[in-house]
ZADO-1210 file (C-alpha; in nm, 4 decimals, padded with zeros to 6 digits):
<atoms>
<atom x="-00.5268" y="01.4778" z="01.6961" code="MET" pos="1"/>
<atom x="-00.2850" y="01.4138" z="01.4705" code="THR" pos="2"/>
<atom x="-00.3700" y="01.4853" z="01.0994" code="ARG" pos="3"/>
<atom x="-00.2112" y="01.1868" z="00.8652" code="VAL" pos="4"/>
<atom x="-00.1461" y="01.0964" z="00.5288" code="ASP" pos="5"/>
<atom x="-00.1413" y="00.7148" z="00.5307" code="CYS" pos="6"/>
<atom x="00.0545" y="00.6939" z="00.2034" code="HIS" pos="7"/>
<atom x="00.3384" y="00.8628" z="00.0315" code="GLN" pos="8"/>
<atom x="00.6619" y="00.7401" z="-00.1397" code="HIS" pos="9"/>
<atom x="00.9923" y="00.8245" z="-00.1639" code="VAL" pos="10"/>
<atom x="01.3198" y="00.6522" z="-00.2608" code="TRP" pos="11"/>
<atom x="01.6274" y="00.7025" z="-00.0525" code="PRO" pos="12"/>
<atom x="01.9605" y="00.7940" z="-00.2083" code="ALA" pos="13"/>
<atom x="02.1186" y="00.4466" z="-00.1606" code="ALA" pos="14"/>
<atom x="01.7811" y="00.2618" z="-00.3231" code="LEU" pos="15"/>
<atom x="01.8172" y="00.4487" z="-00.6346" code="VAL" pos="16"/>
<atom x="02.2491" y="00.3434" z="-00.6377" code="ASP" pos="17"/>
<atom x="02.1066" y="-00.0050" z="-00.5934" code="GLY" pos="18"/>
<atom x="01.8827" y="00.0338" z="-00.8689" code="LEU" pos="19"/>
<atom x="02.0988" y="00.1972" z="-01.1133" code="ARG" pos="20"/>
<atom x="02.3844" y="-00.0669" z="-01.0576" code="ARG" pos="21"/>
<atom x="02.1260" y="-00.3488" z="-01.1617" code="ARG" pos="22"/>
<atom x="02.0997" y="-00.4587" z="-01.5247" code="THR" pos="23"/>
<atom x="01.7411" y="-00.6280" z="-01.5322" code="ARG" pos="24"/>
<atom x="01.4206" y="-00.5134" z="-01.3904" code="ALA" pos="25"/>
<atom x="01.3885" y="-00.3330" z="-01.1708" code="PRO" pos="26"/>
<atom x="01.6573" y="-00.1179" z="-01.2481" code="HIS" pos="27"/>
<atom x="01.7535" y="00.2662" z="-01.3518" code="LEU" pos="28"/>
<atom x="01.9172" y="00.3688" z="-01.6145" code="ALA" pos="29"/>
<atom x="02.0299" y="00.7120" z="-01.5857" code="GLY" pos="30"/>
<atom x="01.6917" y="00.8626" z="-01.4564" code="ASP" pos="31"/>
<atom x="01.4244" y="00.6056" z="-01.6179" code="VAL" pos="32"/>
<atom x="01.2888" y="00.3131" z="-01.4440" code="LEU" pos="33"/>
<atom x="01.2332" y="00.0071" z="-01.6335" code="HIS" pos="34"/>
<atom x="01.0326" y="-00.2569" z="-01.4817" code="LEU" pos="35"/>
<atom x="00.9069" y="-00.5953" z="-01.6685" code="ALA" pos="36"/>
<atom x="00.5619" y="-00.4850" z="-01.6988" code="GLY" pos="37"/>
<atom x="00.5333" y="-00.1737" z="-01.7650" code="GLU" pos="38"/>
<atom x="00.6109" y="00.1678" z="-01.9505" code="PRO" pos="39"/>
<atom x="00.9815" y="00.3457" z="-01.9541" code="PRO" pos="40"/>
<atom x="00.8992" y="00.5797" z="-01.6764" code="TYR" pos="41"/>
<atom x="01.0933" y="00.8995" z="-01.6229" code="VAL" pos="42"/>
<atom x="01.1443" y="00.9217" z="-01.2299" code="VAL" pos="43"/>
<atom x="00.9858" y="01.2572" z="-01.0788" code="ASP" pos="44"/>
<atom x="01.2765" y="01.4313" z="-00.8689" code="PRO" pos="45"/>
<atom x="01.0273" y="01.4663" z="-00.5987" code="ALA" pos="46"/>
<atom x="01.0431" y="01.1010" z="-00.5450" code="VAL" pos="47"/>
<atom x="01.4028" y="01.1673" z="-00.3858" code="LEU" pos="48"/>
<atom x="01.2924" y="01.3543" z="-00.0871" code="THR" pos="49"/>
<atom x="00.9670" y="01.3026" z="00.1410" code="PRO" pos="50"/>
<atom x="00.7079" y="01.5557" z="00.0811" code="SER" pos="51"/>
<atom x="00.5932" y="01.7783" z="00.2963" code="VAL" pos="52"/>
<atom x="00.2383" y="01.8875" z="00.3354" code="ARG" pos="53"/>
<atom x="00.1090" y="02.1853" z="00.5235" code="ASP" pos="54"/>
<atom x="-00.2111" y="02.0282" z="00.6171" code="ASP" pos="55"/>
<atom x="-00.0959" y="01.6824" z="00.7565" code="VAL" pos="56"/>
<atom x="00.1240" y="01.6392" z="01.0695" code="ASP" pos="57"/>
<atom x="00.2629" y="01.2622" z="00.9741" code="LEU" pos="58"/>
<atom x="00.2962" y="01.1372" z="00.6111" code="ALA" pos="59"/>
<atom x="00.3739" y="00.7696" z="00.5965" code="LEU" pos="60"/>
<atom x="00.5853" y="00.6646" z="00.3121" code="VAL" pos="61"/>
<atom x="00.6367" y="00.3014" z="00.1243" code="SER" pos="62"/>
<atom x="00.8095" y="00.1558" z="-00.0373" code="LEU" pos="63"/>
<atom x="00.7180" y="00.1261" z="-00.4076" code="SER" pos="64"/>
<atom x="00.5484" y="-00.2206" z="-00.4346" code="SER" pos="65"/>
<atom x="00.5236" y="-00.2315" z="-00.8196" code="PRO" pos="66"/>
<atom x="00.9111" y="-00.2421" z="-00.8389" code="LEU" pos="67"/>
<atom x="00.9219" y="-00.6080" z="-00.7080" code="GLY" pos="68"/>
<atom x="01.1811" y="-00.5588" z="-00.4593" code="ILE" pos="69"/>
<atom x="00.9789" y="-00.7724" z="-00.2141" code="GLU" pos="70"/>
<atom x="00.9855" y="-01.0684" z="-00.4565" code="THR" pos="71"/>
<atom x="01.3173" y="-01.0679" z="-00.5862" code="LEU" pos="72"/>
<atom x="01.5654" y="-01.3599" z="-00.4624" code="PRO" pos="73"/>
<atom x="01.6645" y="-01.2882" z="-00.0986" code="PRO" pos="74"/>
<atom x="02.0341" y="-01.2272" z="-00.2018" code="GLU" pos="75"/>
<atom x="01.9029" y="-00.9353" z="-00.4702" code="GLU" pos="76"/>
<atom x="01.6634" y="-00.8405" z="-00.2308" code="ALA" pos="77"/>
<atom x="01.8491" y="-00.7967" z="00.0932" code="ALA" pos="78"/>
<atom x="02.0791" y="-00.4924" z="-00.0327" code="PRO" pos="79"/>
<atom x="01.7395" y="-00.2689" z="-00.1502" code="LEU" pos="80"/>
<atom x="01.5422" y="-00.3410" z="00.1490" code="LEU" pos="81"/>
<atom x="01.8101" y="-00.2309" z="00.3846" code="ASP" pos="82"/>
<atom x="01.8295" y="00.0245" z="00.1989" code="ALA" pos="83"/>
<atom x="01.4998" y="00.1017" z="00.1998" code="TRP" pos="84"/>
<atom x="01.5021" y="00.0518" z="00.5810" code="HIS" pos="85"/>
<atom x="01.8008" y="00.2715" z="00.6276" code="GLY" pos="86"/>
<atom x="01.5636" y="00.5568" z="00.5405" code="LEU" pos="87"/>
<atom x="01.4318" y="00.5685" z="00.8737" code="ALA" pos="88"/>
<atom x="01.6926" y="00.6788" z="01.0454" code="ALA" pos="89"/>
<atom x="01.6709" y="01.0472" z="00.7890" code="ASP" pos="90"/>
<atom x="01.3429" y="01.0842" z="00.8224" code="LEU" pos="91"/>
<atom x="01.2552" y="01.4541" z="00.9720" code="GLY" pos="92"/>
<atom x="01.0016" y="01.4900" z="01.2062" code="ALA" pos="93"/>
<atom x="00.6300" y="01.4515" z="01.0580" code="GLY" pos="94"/>
<atom x="00.7298" y="01.1522" z="00.8709" code="HIS" pos="95"/>
<atom x="00.7143" y="00.7954" z="00.9483" code="GLY" pos="96"/>
<atom x="00.8028" y="00.4332" z="00.7571" code="LEU" pos="97"/>
<atom x="00.6261" y="00.1356" z="00.6351" code="TRP" pos="98"/>
<atom x="00.8603" y="-00.1408" z="00.6333" code="ALA" pos="99"/>
<atom x="00.8736" y="-00.4300" z="00.3920" code="ALA" pos="100"/>
<atom x="00.9908" y="-00.7989" z="00.4220" code="VAL" pos="101"/>
<atom x="01.1414" y="-01.0363" z="00.1466" code="ASN" pos="102"/>
<atom x="00.8257" y="-01.2230" z="00.0575" code="LEU" pos="103"/>
<atom x="01.0457" y="-01.5298" z="-00.1146" code="VAL" pos="104"/>
<atom x="01.2366" y="-01.6542" z="00.1967" code="GLU" pos="105"/>
<atom x="01.0829" y="-01.4220" z="00.4705" code="PRO" pos="106"/>
<atom x="01.3355" y="-01.3432" z="00.8130" code="ASP" pos="107"/>
<atom x="01.0548" y="-01.3432" z="01.0415" code="LEU" pos="108"/>
<atom x="01.3137" y="-01.2580" z="01.3126" code="VAL" pos="109"/>
<atom x="01.4341" y="-00.9651" z="01.1307" code="ASP" pos="110"/>
<atom x="01.1091" y="-00.8547" z="01.0529" code="LEU" pos="111"/>
<atom x="01.0082" y="-00.8583" z="01.4584" code="ARG" pos="112"/>
<atom x="01.3144" y="-00.6097" z="01.4799" code="ALA" pos="113"/>
<atom x="01.2132" y="-00.3992" z="01.2101" code="THR" pos="114"/>
<atom x="00.9122" y="-00.3157" z="01.3461" code="LEU" pos="115"/>
<atom x="01.0051" y="-00.2599" z="01.6656" code="ALA" pos="116"/>
<atom x="01.2110" y="00.0377" z="01.4770" code="GLY" pos="117"/>
<atom x="01.0325" y="00.4173" z="01.6513" code="ASP" pos="118"/>
<atom x="00.9419" y="00.5073" z="01.3305" code="GLN" pos="119"/>
<atom x="00.8225" y="00.1898" z="01.1723" code="VAL" pos="120"/>
<atom x="00.4387" y="00.2390" z="01.1846" code="HIS" pos="121"/>
<atom x="00.3524" y="-00.0917" z="01.0143" code="GLY" pos="122"/>
<atom x="00.4536" y="-00.3846" z="00.7472" code="LEU" pos="123"/>
<atom x="00.3373" y="-00.3248" z="00.3460" code="GLN" pos="124"/>
<atom x="00.2921" y="-00.6075" z="00.1082" code="VAL" pos="125"/>
<atom x="00.2264" y="-00.6518" z="-00.2527" code="PRO" pos="126"/>
<atom x="-00.1264" y="-00.7306" z="-00.3513" code="ALA" pos="127"/>
<atom x="00.0289" y="-00.9815" z="-00.5932" code="THR" pos="128"/>
<atom x="00.1085" y="-01.1985" z="-00.2390" code="ALA" pos="129"/>
<atom x="-00.2345" y="-01.2446" z="-00.1354" code="LEU" pos="130"/>
<atom x="-00.4432" y="-01.2504" z="-00.4613" code="LEU" pos="131"/>
<atom x="-00.6258" y="-01.5760" z="-00.3506" code="ASP" pos="132"/>
<atom x="-00.6912" y="-01.7692" z="00.0009" code="PRO" pos="133"/>
<atom x="-00.3813" y="-01.9856" z="-00.0992" code="ALA" pos="134"/>
<atom x="-00.1827" y="-01.6741" z="-00.1571" code="GLY" pos="135"/>
<atom x="-00.2771" y="-01.5371" z="00.1907" code="LEU" pos="136"/>
<atom x="-00.2414" y="-01.8878" z="00.3766" code="GLU" pos="137"/>
<atom x="00.1351" y="-01.8871" z="00.2603" code="ARG" pos="138"/>
<atom x="00.1701" y="-01.5040" z="00.3267" code="LEU" pos="139"/>
<atom x="-00.0040" y="-01.5701" z="00.7024" code="ALA" pos="140"/>
<atom x="00.3341" y="-01.6264" z="00.8909" code="PRO" pos="141"/>
<atom x="00.4680" y="-01.2847" z="00.8032" code="VAL" pos="142"/>
<atom x="00.1122" y="-01.1040" z="00.8625" code="LEU" pos="143"/>
<atom x="00.0759" y="-01.2616" z="01.2187" code="ALA" pos="144"/>
<atom x="00.4682" y="-01.1081" z="01.3313" code="VAL" pos="145"/>
<atom x="00.2862" y="-00.7698" z="01.2331" code="VAL" pos="146"/>
<atom x="-00.0513" y="-00.8841" z="01.4545" code="GLU" pos="147"/>
<atom x="00.1319" y="-00.9776" z="01.7507" code="ASP" pos="148"/>
<atom x="00.3558" y="-00.6142" z="01.7090" code="ALA" pos="149"/>
<atom x="00.0072" y="-00.4593" z="01.7552" code="GLY" pos="150"/>
<atom x="00.0913" y="-00.3079" z="01.3920" code="LEU" pos="151"/>
<atom x="-00.0966" y="-00.2635" z="01.1212" code="PRO" pos="152"/>
<atom x="-00.0255" y="-00.4215" z="00.7111" code="VAL" pos="153"/>
<atom x="-00.0921" y="-00.2071" z="00.4388" code="LEU" pos="154"/>
<atom x="-00.1521" y="-00.3854" z="00.1060" code="VAL" pos="155"/>
<atom x="-00.0404" y="-00.1831" z="-00.2270" code="HIS" pos="156"/>
<atom x="-00.0401" y="-00.2822" z="-00.5996" code="PRO" pos="157"/>
<atom x="00.3009" y="-00.5227" z="-00.6542" code="GLY" pos="158"/>
<atom x="00.4500" y="-00.5874" z="-01.0359" code="PRO" pos="159"/>
<atom x="00.2350" y="-00.5563" z="-01.2572" code="ALA" pos="160"/>
<atom x="00.2096" y="-00.8247" z="-01.5898" code="PRO" pos="161"/>
<atom x="00.2914" y="-00.7184" z="-01.9649" code="THR" pos="162"/>
<atom x="-00.0612" y="-00.6180" z="-02.0989" code="PRO" pos="163"/>
<atom x="-00.1223" y="-00.9294" z="-02.3172" code="PRO" pos="164"/>
<atom x="-00.1188" y="-00.8910" z="-02.7304" code="GLY" pos="165"/>
<atom x="00.1000" y="-00.6413" z="-02.6600" code="ALA" pos="166"/>
<atom x="00.5269" y="-00.6989" z="-02.7919" code="ALA" pos="167"/>
<atom x="00.5905" y="-00.5025" z="-02.4839" code="GLY" pos="168"/>
<atom x="00.4837" y="-00.3009" z="-02.1761" code="ALA" pos="169"/>
<atom x="00.5532" y="00.0288" z="-02.3960" code="GLY" pos="170"/>
<atom x="00.2766" y="-00.0250" z="-02.6161" code="ASP" pos="171"/>
<atom x="00.0134" y="00.1134" z="-02.3723" code="VAL" pos="172"/>
<atom x="00.0158" y="00.4683" z="-02.2166" code="PRO" pos="173"/>
<atom x="00.1838" y="00.5384" z="-01.8874" code="GLY" pos="174"/>
<atom x="-00.1320" y="00.5203" z="-01.6815" code="TRP" pos="175"/>
<atom x="-00.2367" y="00.1705" z="-01.7754" code="TRP" pos="176"/>
<atom x="-00.0941" y="-00.0334" z="-01.4792" code="PRO" pos="177"/>
<atom x="-00.2785" y="00.2221" z="-01.2764" code="ALA" pos="178"/>
<atom x="-00.6125" y="00.1505" z="-01.4534" code="LEU" pos="179"/>
<atom x="-00.5792" y="-00.2032" z="-01.4969" code="THR" pos="180"/>
<atom x="-00.3400" y="-00.4334" z="-01.3587" code="SER" pos="181"/>
<atom x="-00.3265" y="-00.2375" z="-00.9893" code="TYR" pos="182"/>
<atom x="-00.7215" y="-00.2127" z="-00.9165" code="PRO" pos="183"/>
<atom x="-00.7562" y="-00.5911" z="-01.0344" code="ALA" pos="184"/>
<atom x="-00.4781" y="-00.6909" z="-00.7418" code="GLN" pos="185"/>
<atom x="-00.6211" y="-00.4627" z="-00.5187" code="GLN" pos="186"/>
<atom x="-00.9683" y="-00.6187" z="-00.5643" code="ALA" pos="187"/>
<atom x="-00.8529" y="-01.0075" z="-00.5640" code="SER" pos="188"/>
<atom x="-00.6702" y="-00.9257" z="-00.2264" code="ALA" pos="189"/>
<atom x="-00.9501" y="-00.7592" z="-00.1207" code="TRP" pos="190"/>
<atom x="-01.1706" y="-01.0672" z="-00.1800" code="PHE" pos="191"/>
<atom x="-00.9292" y="-01.3066" z="-00.0493" code="ALA" pos="192"/>
<atom x="-00.9121" y="-01.1639" z="00.2472" code="TRP" pos="193"/>
<atom x="-01.3026" y="-01.1248" z="00.2606" code="HIS" pos="194"/>
<atom x="-01.2995" y="-01.5040" z="00.2478" code="LEU" pos="195"/>
<atom x="-01.0139" y="-01.6291" z="00.4454" code="ALA" pos="196"/>
<atom x="-00.8640" y="-01.3321" z="00.6261" code="GLY" pos="197"/>
<atom x="-01.0013" y="-01.2941" z="00.9641" code="ARG" pos="198"/>
<atom x="-00.9998" y="-01.6671" z="01.0428" code="ALA" pos="199"/>
<atom x="-00.6200" y="-01.6938" z="01.0221" code="LEU" pos="200"/>
<atom x="-00.5644" y="-01.3755" z="01.1487" code="LEU" pos="201"/>
<atom x="-00.8370" y="-01.2420" z="01.4462" code="PRO" pos="202"/>
<atom x="-00.6917" y="-00.9655" z="01.4965" code="ASP" pos="203"/>
<atom x="-00.4642" y="-00.8194" z="01.2487" code="LEU" pos="204"/>
<atom x="-00.5810" y="-00.4370" z="01.1147" code="ARG" pos="205"/>
<atom x="-00.5548" y="-00.4185" z="00.7545" code="ILE" pos="206"/>
<atom x="-00.5645" y="-00.1215" z="00.5058" code="ALA" pos="207"/>
<atom x="-00.6201" y="-00.2004" z="00.0859" code="PHE" pos="208"/>
<atom x="-00.4547" y="00.1052" z="-00.1271" code="VAL" pos="209"/>
<atom x="-00.6576" y="00.2582" z="-00.3590" code="ALA" pos="210"/>
<atom x="-01.0233" y="00.1665" z="-00.2094" code="LEU" pos="211"/>
<atom x="-00.9137" y="-00.2200" z="-00.2121" code="ALA" pos="212"/>
<atom x="-00.9693" y="-00.1444" z="-00.6138" code="GLY" pos="213"/>
<atom x="-01.3460" y="-00.0696" z="-00.5244" code="LEU" pos="214"/>
<atom x="-01.3957" y="-00.4419" z="-00.4659" code="ALA" pos="215"/>
<atom x="-01.6629" y="-00.3609" z="-00.1814" code="PRO" pos="216"/>
<atom x="-01.8768" y="-00.1728" z="-00.4372" code="LEU" pos="217"/>
<atom x="-01.9235" y="-00.5329" z="-00.5689" code="HIS" pos="218"/>
<atom x="-02.1269" y="-00.6838" z="-00.2323" code="HIS" pos="219"/>
<atom x="-02.4562" y="-00.7183" z="-00.4460" code="GLU" pos="220"/>
<atom x="-02.2765" y="-00.9238" z="-00.7158" code="ARG" pos="221"/>
<atom x="-02.0829" y="-01.1122" z="-00.4631" code="LEU" pos="222"/>
<atom x="-02.3958" y="-01.2310" z="-00.3004" code="VAL" pos="223"/>
<atom x="-02.5734" y="-01.2758" z="-00.6607" code="ALA" pos="224"/>
<atom x="-02.2817" y="-01.5030" z="-00.7489" code="ARG" pos="225"/>
<atom x="-02.3199" y="-01.7368" z="-00.3730" code="GLY" pos="226"/>
<atom x="-02.1181" y="-01.5177" z="-00.1800" code="GLY" pos="227"/>
<atom x="-02.1637" y="-01.3344" z="00.1274" code="THR" pos="228"/>
<atom x="-02.1360" y="-01.0099" z="00.2668" code="PHE" pos="229"/>
<atom x="-02.2146" y="-00.9601" z="00.6390" code="GLY" pos="230"/>
<atom x="-02.1402" y="-00.7312" z="00.8865" code="ALA" pos="231"/>
<atom x="-01.8720" y="-00.4714" z="00.8266" code="VAL" pos="232"/>
<atom x="-01.5188" y="-00.5961" z="00.9520" code="ASP" pos="233"/>
<atom x="-01.4652" y="-00.3032" z="01.1943" code="ARG" pos="234"/>
<atom x="-01.0301" y="-00.3921" z="01.1697" code="HIS" pos="235"/>
<atom x="-01.0333" y="-00.3549" z="00.7892" code="VAL" pos="236"/>
<atom x="-00.9752" y="-00.0116" z="00.6057" code="TYR" pos="237"/>
<atom x="-01.0004" y="00.1473" z="00.3068" code="TYR" pos="238"/>
<atom x="-00.7187" y="00.4108" z="00.1586" code="GLU" pos="239"/>
<atom x="-00.8021" y="00.6603" z="-00.0534" code="THR" pos="240"/>
<atom x="-00.5127" y="00.7201" z="-00.3169" code="SER" pos="241"/>
<atom x="-00.6202" y="00.8908" z="-00.6233" code="SER" pos="242"/>
<atom x="-00.9889" y="00.8743" z="-00.5506" code="TYR" pos="243"/>
<atom x="-01.2437" y="01.1407" z="-00.5137" code="GLY" pos="244"/>
<atom x="-01.5506" y="01.2268" z="-00.3520" code="PRO" pos="245"/>
<atom x="-01.7434" y="01.0095" z="-00.5656" code="ARG" pos="246"/>
<atom x="-01.5742" y="00.7223" z="-00.5286" code="ALA" pos="247"/>
<atom x="-01.5254" y="00.8038" z="-00.1711" code="ILE" pos="248"/>
<atom x="-01.8770" y="00.8450" z="-00.1298" code="ASP" pos="249"/>
<atom x="-01.9996" y="00.5280" z="-00.2846" code="ALA" pos="250"/>
<atom x="-01.7302" y="00.3416" z="-00.0823" code="MET" pos="251"/>
<atom x="-01.8548" y="00.5184" z="00.2822" code="VAL" pos="252"/>
<atom x="-02.2347" y="00.3808" z="00.1732" code="ARG" pos="253"/>
<atom x="-02.1439" y="00.0347" z="00.1782" code="VAL" pos="254"/>
<atom x="-01.8413" y="00.0113" z="00.4609" code="VAL" pos="255"/>
<atom x="-01.9202" y="00.2923" z="00.6650" code="GLY" pos="256"/>
<atom x="-01.7456" y="00.6154" z="00.7029" code="VAL" pos="257"/>
<atom x="-01.5286" y="00.4931" z="01.0016" code="ASP" pos="258"/>
<atom x="-01.3214" y="00.2408" z="00.7569" code="ALA" pos="259"/>
<atom x="-01.2042" y="00.5034" z="00.5137" code="VAL" pos="260"/>
<atom x="-00.8274" y="00.6347" z="00.5612" code="VAL" pos="261"/>
<atom x="-00.6811" y="00.9389" z="00.3554" code="HIS" pos="262"/>
<atom x="-00.3497" y="00.8573" z="00.1441" code="GLY" pos="263"/>
<atom x="-00.2031" y="01.0832" z="-00.1386" code="SER" pos="264"/>
<atom x="00.0247" y="00.8320" z="-00.2695" code="ASP" pos="265"/>
<atom x="00.2290" y="01.1654" z="-00.3612" code="LEU" pos="266"/>
<atom x="00.4134" y="01.2353" z="-00.5391" code="PRO" pos="267"/>
<atom x="00.2860" y="00.9736" z="-00.8182" code="TYR" pos="268"/>
<atom x="-00.0968" y="01.1587" z="-00.7482" code="ALA" pos="269"/>
<atom x="-00.1743" y="01.4639" z="-00.5649" code="ALA" pos="270"/>
<atom x="-00.4260" y="01.5331" z="-00.3005" code="PRO" pos="271"/>
<atom x="-00.7841" y="01.5910" z="-00.4418" code="SER" pos="272"/>
<atom x="-00.7836" y="01.9284" z="-00.1769" code="SER" pos="273"/>
<atom x="-00.5604" y="02.0269" z="00.0824" code="THR" pos="274"/>
<atom x="-00.8158" y="01.9873" z="00.2901" code="THR" pos="275"/>
<atom x="-00.9446" y="01.6220" z="00.2513" code="GLY" pos="276"/>
<atom x="-01.1943" y="01.4939" z="-00.0527" code="PRO" pos="277"/>
<atom x="-01.3729" y="01.8392" z="-00.0241" code="GLY" pos="278"/>
<atom x="-01.7035" y="01.6700" z="00.1201" code="MET" pos="279"/>
<atom x="-01.7209" y="01.8560" z="00.5035" code="GLY" pos="280"/>
<atom x="-01.5384" y="01.9108" z="00.7871" code="GLU" pos="281"/>
<atom x="-01.6741" y="01.5744" z="00.9849" code="ALA" pos="282"/>
<atom x="-01.5577" y="01.3623" z="00.7032" code="LEU" pos="283"/>
<atom x="-01.2653" y="01.4753" z="00.6923" code="SER" pos="284"/>
<atom x="-01.1559" y="01.4635" z="01.0468" code="HIS" pos="285"/>
<atom x="-01.2834" y="01.1123" z="00.9832" code="ALA" pos="286"/>
<atom x="-01.0092" y="01.0135" z="00.7375" code="LEU" pos="287"/>
<atom x="-00.7473" y="01.2431" z="00.8070" code="LEU" pos="288"/>
<atom x="-00.7766" y="01.2064" z="01.1628" code="THR" pos="289"/>
<atom x="-00.9883" y="00.9376" z="01.3652" code="ALA" pos="290"/>
<atom x="-00.9667" y="00.6675" z="01.1676" code="ASN" pos="291"/>
<atom x="-00.5767" y="00.6738" z="01.0933" code="PRO" pos="292"/>
<atom x="-00.5488" y="00.6918" z="01.4364" code="HIS" pos="293"/>
<atom x="-00.7678" y="00.3876" z="01.5064" code="HIS" pos="294"/>
<atom x="-00.5589" y="00.1750" z="01.2387" code="LEU" pos="295"/>
<atom x="-00.2180" y="00.2661" z="01.3565" code="MET" pos="296"/>
<atom x="-00.3071" y="00.1953" z="01.7166" code="ASN" pos="297"/>
<atom x="-00.6142" y="00.0012" z="01.7564" code="GLY" pos="298"/>
<atom x="-00.9099" y="-00.0049" z="01.9682" code="GLY" pos="299"/>
<atom x="-01.3037" y="00.0805" z="01.9604" code="SER" pos="300"/>
<atom x="-01.4177" y="00.2919" z="01.6447" code="ARG" pos="301"/>
</atoms>
């Protein structure tokens, strides 16, 4: 069976050109990316080419949701999203695409057509679009299109806010959003889904990047504060990027081995091992092969 990296990033040339034409965030000044809530970032040239890994057979590439493209005004988002989806025709063997959609005025007809593309494996949405049950309810019509197509959704961190009290995003180190805003977004999105998602979308397969900000590890506190945590949802998955054996082991103890899928977040982060998390052949097979197969295709697990 196919070994899968569920989460890589690449910026097609047309997207880079579009970002360079912009004069406000998100925009590129030369090779420096400017976002409203993050320090200026010198773009790694590796993000311009789909990464090739000898240890996987399929790498799914996704739009960098912290750019905020999905929530730009539709007329600004359209050319950038077209550039993103145009990448599908250029992807070589061994690569697939997570689609993206403008969330200000989502075109559901166009989304259905996009999801029907041969190299499209599902839809990515920013966690900032479902930070609470009300947000999830507003997003539900978009997610229902993906559910109807029999494809999964990937929840990825969205734009980071400027740190409170900081004069600007440059006042914090470059890793700051990845350790503060991103996990908090992922956790909030997971709690929103835990509370309301399955009632809205009974058959949707959904994966949360970065182990959902470790939200399921708070299940004891959740119950202590009046929430519930019962049977593990068999259609919810947790992607591993930037986490290693300790966090993965803790997550498996809560949600089970069948719910965790491998993702590298290349080139922003590197996989902890070329053979998975270094926790044994059986777990590596589950994270890189069996579980991604179920995420993408459904069926029992």
